[in-house]
C-alpha positions, 0 to 999 in steps of 0.5 A: 467582482468575485474571483472566477472559481477553478474548473477541472475535469481532469483526474490522474492516477500516479503509480509509484514505488516506495523502497529502500530507506524511503520506506521510512518516510512517513505518510505525512512527509510523503504528502509533502514530498509529492507537493514539492515534486509537483511544484518542481515539475510545474504541474497545473494542479487543482487547489482546494479553496479557503485560507490554506489552499493545498493540492487535491491528492488522494493516496491508496492505503497507507503503508506501515512505516518501514514497509516497502511497496512497488504498487502505490497509487496517488490520485490528483487533479489538474486544471489542464490536460497532461501529457502522461509521458512528459509528466512522468519524465519530469517527475522522475527527474526530480524524485529522490532515491527510493521513490520511483515513478512508474506511470501516469494515466487518467484515473478510472474509478476511486481508490476507495474501491480497493478491497485487498492488498497483495504482499510478497514475503521473502525469507532470508533462508528456507524455513525448513520442512517443519517451517513449511508445514507450519506456514501451510497449516496457518490458514487451517485454523478456524480462528486467528485471534489478535489484539487490534487497536481501534477507536475504542482502544485495544480489543481482541478480534478474529483476523482469519476472515481478513486473510483471503489467501496465503500461498507458497511461491518458492522455498523462501517466498510466499504471497498473502492477500489481505483485506484493506477495506474500511470495515475489515482492515488488516495491517500487514504488520499484525498479519506477520506477527500472528503468522510468526507466532504460529510458526514459533508454536509449531516449530519451537523457534523463531521464524527466519528474517523476512522482507515484506513488500506490497505488490498489488491491489485488488477489487472486492472479488479478490481476482480483479487487479485495481490499477 
């Protein structure tokens, strides 16, 4: 007699933060961490079939190692309906420092629909008038060339079309909206390196130390938040 296959109609989206020293946890270790957390919280997970069953989980765009985020997303499937409030409390109770569970809700749409990621860049000290002018002029360039690694090796590409917005919020804080779609992906590390190279060329010195945090995801219109 064949075993009855799992039946599932339940897909949930978890919002979480990855900050502090936990930002240095790799994506693979993050997957392992959530697998353990879900087990400890006794969630009725949907498992893949085959010789090595594992929970069905899909994460939003992976972060560079060491970068923080307050807007991470994880979709997972279950074989039973969940009580979001109760599950959130159970996950919070077993989560390590730096991994904060924000909310849980039924998933709408697919994470592949994410087209842009928003980053907040905060400098330790104001960049000064010359620095502010350099930051403001950054996107006036017709082309911003950078070396980008791909399947075919390293090649020079124009990343200017991948930068949707770059705006000043205060004397020390700026916000960037970068493309993260599969065909136009811009790493925040690469963006920051080209921004600071431009700063150094215009000002004649290094840019101040900064903290870069991912704060939101947007759909293809670059206006509608993805949540």
